[in-house]
N, C-alpha and C positions, 0 to 999 in steps of 0.2 A: 504494500500500500504506500502511496506517495506521502511525503511530508505534508503536502497541501491538504490532503484528505484528513490526515490526523489533526492538523490545525483546525480545520473546519469542524471536525467532530468534537474536539476538545472545547471549542468555543460554544457549540450548541449544548453540550452536556452541562457545562458550567452555568449557562444562562445568566442568572443573576445571583450566583452563589455568595458573593460578597454581601449583598443586601440581605440574603437569607441568614447569614451568620450574625449580621449586625442586629437584626430584629426579626422575630417571627411574624411581625406585621407585614413584612415584605412578601411572605408566601402567598397571600391572597387577602384582599380586603375583606374584613369580617362582615358577615351578614349583608353583603352587597351582591346582588345578582350579576353574574358575568356570563359571557358567551362561550367561555371555555375555562379550563382549569389545568394547572401544571403542578407537578410535584414540588418544584422549586421555582420561585419567581412567577412571572405572568406568561400566558401564551404569547408566542411570537406574532401571531396574526391579530390584527385589530378587530374591533367589533364589526366594522363594516367591510371585512374582507369579502372579495367576490368569489374566490375559488381557491383551492389548494395550490401551492406553488408548482407542483408536479402534474397537475391536471390541465387538460386542454379544453377550455369552455367552448371552443369553436368546432370541436370534433363532431363529425356527422354521425347520425344514428343509423343502425342497420347492420346487416352482415352477420356472420357466424364464426365462432371459434370452436374447433373440435379438437379434443385432446385424447391421447391414448393412455390408458391406465392398466397396469398389470394387477390382476386379482379379480375380486368379485364384490358383491354387496347383497345383503338380505334385509336391509332396513333403510328407511328414508327419514328416520328420526335421529339427528345427530346430537340430541340433547340428553340421551339416556345411555345406560351401560349396555343394555341388551342389543345383540345383533352386530353385524359387521356393516359399518357405514362409511361411504366414501368421505375422505377427510375434507374435501373442498365444500361439502354441503354446509358445514358449520359456519363458513365464512360467507356463503352466498345466501343463506336462508335466515340468519339471525340478525335482526336490526335492534339496536340498543338505544338507550337514552342519550349517550354520548358516543363519539367515534374517535378512533386514534389516528393522529396524523403520522404518516410514515416519514416525515421530515423533522420531527421533534420528539426525542425520547421523553416519555412521561408527560405528554400533553394531549388533552382531549378537547374536542369541540362539539357543540350541540348538534344532535341529530333529531331524535324524537323529542328531546327536551329543548326548549328555547332558551333556558337559562339555568345556571347552577350557582349556589352560594354555600359557603361553609364557614365553620367556626375557625378562629385563629389557630386553635390547637388541633383542628381537624377531627374533633370529637363527634361532629355530625355534619351531614351534607344534605342539601335540599334541592330538588329539581322541580322545574315547572314544565309540564307537558305542553307541547304545541297543540293548539286547538284543531289544526288541520290534519294531524296525524291519523292515518287510516290503515287498516289491514288490507290485504290484497282483495278481499271480498267486498270492500267498500265500507265496512262498519268502522266506527271510530275506535281509536286506541284510547282506553280509559285508565284512570289511576287504579281501578279495580283490577284490570288486566295486568298492570305493572306489579302490584303487590302480590297477586296470585302467582305470577311468573317467578318472582323471587322466592316465595315460600315453596312452590312446587319444585323448582330446580334445586333449591337448597336442601330438600328432604328426599325427593324421589328421583332427581335428575342425576346426571353423570357426576362422579365424585369431584371433578374439577370445580363444580359449583358449590360444594359443601363447605370448603374452608372459609370462604367469605361469609356465607350465611351464618356460620357458627360464631362469627365475631360481631354479629349484629344484635344489639340489645333490643331495638324496637324499630318497626316500620309503621309510619302513621300518615294519614291523609292530612294535607294542609290546604284549606280552601277547596276550590273546585278542581284545580289542575295541578296541585302540588303534592309532593311526597317527600317525607323526611326520613332519613336513616340515622339512627343514633347508635354509636358503636360501643361495644363492651370492653374494648381494650385500646391501648395506644398503638396506632399503626397508621402512619401518614398516607399510605397508599390506599387505604380503604375508601377514602373519599373519591378516588378515581375509579376503583373497582366497582363501586356502586353504580357507576354509569355504563358499565360494560357487559351487563347480562342481557341475553336475548329476551325480548318481550313477546310472549305468545298470547294467543286469543283464548281467554278462559272458557268462553261458551263452547268452543269446539270440543273440549274435553269433559263436558258434563256427562256423567254416567259411564265414562271410559277410564280404563287403566292406563295412565300416562306412561308408566315405567315398562309396560309390556307391549307397546305398539311396535310395529315393524313396517312391512310393506302395505299394510291395510290402511294406514293413515298418513297423510302428508301434513305436517304441522303448518298451520296458517300463521304467517307473520306479516309484517309491514314492508318486507324487503322488496327491492325493485324487480327481482326475478322470482318466478314461480315454476314449480315442476309441472310441465305440460305433457311429458311422455317419458315412459321408462319401461324397460323389460328386465326382470330380475337377473342380475349377474351379467347383463349384456350392455345396457346403455342407460343414461339419464340425460334428458334434455330439459333445459330451463329456458324460459322465454321472458323477455322483458315485459313487464306489466305496462300497457299503454296508458293506464290511469294511475301510475305510481304517484303517490301523494306528495313526495318531496320535490318533484320537478318545479323549478321556479320559486321555491319556498326556502329551501335549506342551502345556504352557501356551500356547505361541505360537499354536497353531491354534484355541484356544477362541474361538468366535464367528466363525470364518472358514469359508469353503466351505459356505455354507448352501443354495445353489441346487442343485436336483436335476439340471438340465441347463443347459448353456451351448451355444448354437448360433450358429455364424457363417455367415450367408448371403452369397453373393458375387454382385455385379452388374457389368454392363459399364460403367456410368457413374453419376455422382452423381444424375442425374435418376431413373433406375430405382430406385436405392437409397432415395431419399427417398419415392418413390411407394409402395414396399413398406412403409415406416414409416407413411405416412398411412393405409393400409388395414389396418394391424394385423398384417401378416406379420412385421414386426420390432417389438419392443417396447421398445427402448432405442436412442437416437440422440444422439451428441454433435455439436453444431453448432459450426462454427468461424467462421461468418460472422454477425456481430451484426445486420447489416441484414436478413438472411434470418430470423434468430431473431425479430426484431421484426415482420416483415411476412408470413411464410409459415407460421406455426404456429397458424393459426386454423381448421384443418380439422375435420371432424366429430368425430373421437375426442377432440380437445382441447375442442371446444365441449360435448361430453357429459360431460366430466370423467373419461372413462376413461383418458386420457393427461394427464400434468401436466408442467410444466417446473420444473427445479431449477437454481439458479445456485450453484456451489460455488467459493469462493475457494481459492487455494493460495499457498504461499510458496516455491515452488521457482524456480530460475533460469529465465529465458526460453528458454535454449538459443539456437540459431541456426536461423532458417527463412528461406529466400529462394532466390536463384539463385546456385549456386556456379560459379566459373570454374576451368577446368582449367589450372593453371599448367604442366603438362607440355607444353602446346602453345606454339609460339612466339608466338601471338597474345596470350597472357595471361601471359607471363614477366615483362613489364615492369609494375611497380606503377603507373606513370602511366596505362597503358592500363586497368588494373583500376579505377583511380580515375575515369577518364573514364566507364567503364561505369556506375559508381555515380552519378555526377552526371547521367547521361542518364536514369536510372530516376526518373521523376517520382512519387515516393512519395505526396506529399500529394494530387496529382490522382487517382492510382490508388486510394488509400485512401478518398477521398471517393466515388469511383464504385463501389467494391466494398462498403464497409461504412458509407457515410454519414459517414466520418471518425471512427467510434466506437472504433476499436481503435488504441492507441498503437503506435509503431514500436519494434522491437527496436533498442536502442542499443548493446548489446555482448553477448557470448556469455553472460555471467553476470548480465545486467541483471535487475531485480526481486528482487535478493538482496544480502546483505551481502558476497558474494564479488565483486561487480562492481567494475570499475575506477572510481576517483573522478574527478570532473571536474577539468580543469586539469592542471598539471604533476605528474609523479610526485614523491613526497616520501618521506622516511623509509626504511624497509626496502625498499619497492617500488623506489625510486630506486637504493638500494644493489645490489639484485639485477639491475637492468637496466643499470646504468652500465658494467660490463665489456664489454657488447655494443653500446655506443653507436654504434660505427662501422659496424656490420653490420645494424642494424635501422632501420625508418623513424624519422625524427627526432621525429615527433609521437607515437611510442610513449612518449617521455619528456616532451615538451613539452605533450602533450594533443591528442587527436583527437576530432572530432565529425563525424557524418554531415552531408552537405550538406542544406539545407532549401530547398525551392522556394517560390514565391509561391502555389502552388496552382492556377495557371492551366495550361491545356493546353500552352501554348508553352514554358513553363519556360525563359525566355530566358537568365537569368543563369547557370543551371547548364549549359545547352547551350553557352554561350560558354566557360565554364570547361572543359567537356569538349573543345571544339575546341582550346583552348590546351594541354591535357594531351596530346592526341593528337599535336599538332605537336611538343611536347617529345620525344615518343617516336619521332618520325621519320615521322609520317603527316600528309598534307594532303588537302584536298578537291580532286580533279582532275576537271573536267568532271562535277561532281555526285557523284563517287564518292570515298570515303575510300581513299587508297592510299599506298604507301610510295614511296621515291625512285625505285624501278625501275618504278613504275606498277602494281604488283600490288595488287589490291583487298584491303582489310581486311574479312574476313568470318569467320563461325564458324557452327557448327551448334548449335542449341538443341534438345536431346533431351528429349522429354516422354513420360510414360506415359499411355496412353489412359484416358479416363474422368473426368478432372478438368477440368470446364468452368471452374472458378474460376482454375486455373493458366493455362489457355488464354486466358482473358479478360485476365489480367494481362500475359501475353506479347504479346497483340495490341496492347495500349496501349504496351508497351515498344518493340515493333517500330516503331510510329509515331514514337516519340521518337528512336530510332536513325536513322530515315530523315532526320531533320534534320541528322545528322552525315554523311550519305552512306554509311551502313552498312546493308546488307541481309543479315541472317542467314538461314540455312536452318532452317526449323522442321520437325522430324521427330517424328512421333507414332507410337509402337509399343505393342504389347500388353505386359502385365506380364512375361511370360517373356523377350521380346526385350529389354525394358528392363533386366532383371536381368543378362542375358548381356552387354550392352554396358557397363553401369556397372561390372560386375565387372572388366572389362579397361580401364576408363577411356576408352572410346570415345565421347567427347562433348566439345563445347566449353564449353557451359554447360547446366545442368540444375537442376530444382527440387531443393531440398535441405532436409532437416530433421535436426537433431542435438539430441536432448534431453539436458540436463545436470542434475546433481543438486547438492545441498548437500554432497556428500561426493566430490568429484572425486579420482580416483586413477590407477591404472595404465591404465585405459581411455583416458586422455588421450593416451597414446602411440599407441594404435590410431587415434584420431581425427585427430591431427596430428603424430605423431612421424616422424622421418626414416626409421626402419627399416620403417615400414608404408606408406611413400609409393608403393611399386611392387609391393606384394603383391597378387596376384590375389584378388579378392573382399574386399579390405581396406576400411577405413572412412575413410582419409585421402583423401577425394574430391577436394580441391583440389590434392593433390600437393605440399603445402608441405614444404620441407626447411630447417629453421632450427635452428641450434645453440642459439640463444637460447631458442626454444620448448622444446626438449628439456631445457635447463638449468632452466627454470621448473618443468617437470613433475618433474624430479628433486628440486628443492627442496621442492615440496609433498609429495613422498613421503617425504622424509627429515627434515623439520622436526621438532624435538623440542618446539616450542611452538606453540600455536594462533595466536599473532601472526605467526610466520614463515610458517605455512601460509596464512593469509589474504593476506599480502603476496605470496607466490609465486603464488597464484591470481589476484590482481589484476594482477600483472605479466604472467601468461599471457594474461589477458583483454585487456590493452593491446596485446600483440603480435599476437594474432589479429585484433582489431578494426582496428588501424591497418594491418595487412597487406593489407586490402582484398581478401580472398579470396571473400567472399560479399556479394551485394546483399541486405541484410536487408529483410524485409517486416514485417507487424504481428505483435504477440505476443498470446498467449492467457494472461493472468494470472488469468482467471476461466474456469471450465469451465461451459459451457451444456449441460446434459443433459436431454433430453425423454424421458419413459419412462412405461410402464404405471403407473397409480396404485398397483398392488399391489406394485411393486418399491420397496423401502425401503433407506435407508442410515442409519448411526448419526448421532447429533447431533454427536458430536465429530469434527472434521476434523483429520487429522495435518498437520504442516507441509509434507510432501511432496504433500499434496492428491491430486488425481485422477491419480496415478501408477499404472503397472501394479502390481496388487496391491490398489488401492483398489476399482476396479471390474474384475471382479465379486467379488473375494474377500470383502469385508465386507458386501455387499448381501444382502438376503433377500426372499422373496416371501411376502406375507400378504394375503389378501383381507379387506376391511373388513367 
C-alpha cells in the first residue's frame, strides 16, 4: 500500500481525535438531532449532502448483473440460524434505521431514520423514523415494526443479533415516530449498532414461526430490491422495486441501486462457474487467484472486448483467511501443536504453485491497515493494555511474533524440524513412522471441506504431503454446502477452511468472532473456540475508549493476541480486487477506502451500453 493511502487512512481514522480527548462534548452534541453519527467527532458529510462521495447520482437505471456462486441454498431468510442462505441476501434485503458509509470508519447516516440524537456518554440513543418510509408492499414502516424487529432478532434471530440486544436495558416509543434505546452497560459503539439492525414487517409474521422459515417465506423489508424469482439451489433473482420509497427522499441512496436486476446463479464447483462466465451466462466475476487472472482470461468474450477486466485497490484490513483449528478438541488445545501445524504448512511453496508467488501472505488479522499490530515488541499503550495478562497469554504477544518462513522448497526442512520439536514438547513423537503420544495413540484430525473449491482442495493436498513428513495422516472429508453448514454450526470438525472479513471500524462483532460467550453457541462465529480473558478485555477496551489513540492501541493489542494464539494457518491476502465483467457494467471513478466491500458491488454499479 502506498504512503499516500496510509496518510489518507490515518487522517480519516483520527477524524477529530484531539477534540474527543479534550472533551466528551466533542463526540456529539447532546440531545441534539443530527443527520448522522460517528464514533469519534462528527460525520464528515454535512446535513445537506447530496450523495455519497463514491456514488454517481447521474448513473442510468436498468440492466442486469449476474454472478456465479459455488454451492447451494435452502433458505431465503438471512436473519435466522436455520438453513443455508446465500451470504449476499443479508446485504440486499435488510434496510436499517441508519446506513454505513464505506468512506468513513465508524460513521452512519440516516436511512429509515431522518435523525439521531444521543447522550454525551452514549448511554442512550434516539431515532426519528421518516414518515415516508414504506415496505416493498407499500405499507408504512412503523415504530411498532422497529421495536418488534429488534426484540425478535435479539431473541429468535441469528446469534449475530443477540449480543447487542442483551446490552439493551429498554426500548421505548417517543412521540409518534421516535424510538429510544437505553443501554445497560458502557459501550460507545452501541449507539451506532442500534441503527444497524434490519427492520422487518411485523404483520407478515403473525401466526408464523420466524426462526423456522426457509424457502416458504421471503421476508418483507423496505429495501430497494425484492426477490422476484428463484429455484432452490439453482438461482435467485432480485428486481429493483419501481416504487422504492427512498428515491428522491434519502440523500444516502442517491446514485445507488441502479441495476434493474441482480441475479445469483449457483454451480456445483468452480470449474462450472467459470465456464458459465466464459460463455456469457454470468457477466461479473471476481477472481481470487492472480495466476488464473493472468493466464485464463483470454477467452472469446475478452478477446472481442465484450468483457473487460478491472483491478480495484482497497484499504480495508486483510481479515483472516486460511485453515482454522478447532481448539475445543484435545488435538488442538495445546498452542505448541497449533504452532507445529503452522510450521508444517509450506506457504511459500504453496503460494508459488497456486499463484506464481504473486499474492502476499496475511501476516495478522488487521494487516494492510493502520489497525495492524506493529513489528517487534509491544510498546506504549499497547504494552500497557497487554501487561496485566502477561502470565496468561503467549509470550510473543508482547515480545513480537512473526509467521515462520520456509526456503520455498518442497521439503521445507527447517520448518519441519521445528514442527517435530514442537510436537515433542507437546508430548508427541514419531513411532514407527506415525506421530503418536506416550500411550501410542496416533495424532490425527479431520479436515472438513465444502465441495466445489478445487483451489482449497489443491492447497490441502500439498499440506497433507507436508504433514506426512511428520507422520501425521489427517482424514479429508468433503461434503455439500448444506452438510457443511450443519457440521460447522455445531463445530464438528478438526480443521476447516476459514474466512473472516474485518473492517476499519471493529466493534461488538469482535465478541461474536472470538469472544468467550460465543465460543459454544450453536451457529456462532467463534470457529476456533478461543476463550481468552485477555481477548475479551481488548474488545472491551476498543468499545469503551474515549480517544482514537486508545482505540487503535486496543485493536493492535487484539491483533497481537489473535495472531500469536496460532488459531488459524493464514494463506494469501487479497488487497486488490480483480473483477472481470461485461463492458457495459460500470463503477464510479472514486473508490471508498473500504473498497470492494458488500455495498460497493452491486450497489454503486450501473449498466450502460456504449
